[in-house]
N, C-alpha and C positions, 0 to 999 in steps of 0.2 A: 586625665580622662580626655577623650575625645568628644566633639560635638556631634549631636544626632546628624546622620547623612554623611559623616566623613569617616575614612578609613584609618585605624590605627596601624600605620605600617610595620611596627614591631611585631604586633599579632599576626598580620597578614605573613610577615616573613617566617614567624614561627610555623604557620600552617604550610607554608612551602617547604619547611624542612631547611632553610637556608643555613649554611655551614661554612665558615671561613676555614679555607684548606691552604696547604702549602702552595702560594703562587696565585690564588684566586678564590672563589666562592662556588658551591654548588647548590642547586635547589630543584625542586619539582616544577614542572609546568603541566598543563592540560593542553594539549595540541588539537585543534579542530580543523582537519582538512577539507577541502572542497566547499570552502565560505566563500560567500561574495567578494570579499577583499581581505587583505592582510591587516589585522588590527590585535590590539591587546586590550583585555579587560583585567583590572585588578580589583578583586572581590574580598570579602572577608574569608573566603575559602582558599585563595591562592591567586595565581595569575593563569589566564585563559589566553591562549594565542590562537586566533583565527587566520587559517592559510587559504589562499585560493587554490594551490595545487593539490593534486589528488595524492593519496598515499601509494603512489605505483613506482617502483624503483628508486626508493629512497628521496624522490622529489621533494615530498613534504617535510622531510627530515633537513634536508639542504636550505629549503626556504626558511625552516625555524632557525637555523642557525644564522642565516644572513639577515633575516628580520631582526631577532634579538641582538645581534651584534650592531646593526644600524640603529635600533633605538637606543642603545646603550653607548653609542658613539665609538664602538670598537671594531676592530678589521673582524672579519667572518671567521678568520682562523683562531679568533681568541675564544670562540664558542664550540664546545664539543657537546655531543650527546653521549653521556655516561652509561645508561640503562634506558630501557623502554623503546628501542628502535622501532618495534613491531606494534607499539601500544600507544593509545593517545596520552597517556601519563608518562612522561619523559623526565628524568633527571638530567639536568645540564650542569656543565662545569664552565665557568667564564675565568679565562686566565687574566690576570692582572687587574682584577675588580675586587674589592673589598665590601664587607657589608655596608659601611658607611658609603662607599662609592654607589652601590646599588640603590641605597635609600635616597641619595642626592639625585641620581639619574631618574629614579622613579617619581621622586616628589617634583623635578623640574618638569618632566613630561606630563605630569598629571596637571600642574598648575598652569602650564600652557594650554590645556585642554586638546593635547594630542592623545591622551590616553583615556579609552572610554570601555 
């Protein structure tokens, strides 16, 4: 059981619909365009990514792919949007990543104070 004020990443990953698939993982994110800066926030309800760019001509989708790739230490081509291109709720697929790899990446970013 986790301490009060801490996130149970397994539960959060369940909320995100995290699935290991052939060659990578897929999960849902909430994208918030036209924000003050690019940032991620992990909550009990899942992952929210704030993006500076507007949702025009696919700009926010491209920024989401690049931001997630950077945060996970991957190349931008490893992240693709599977569904929800015109919605705030998007399903992404990250090639070459496992559930444990995502757990480790999110845990290290969170512990370094970069995830808020």
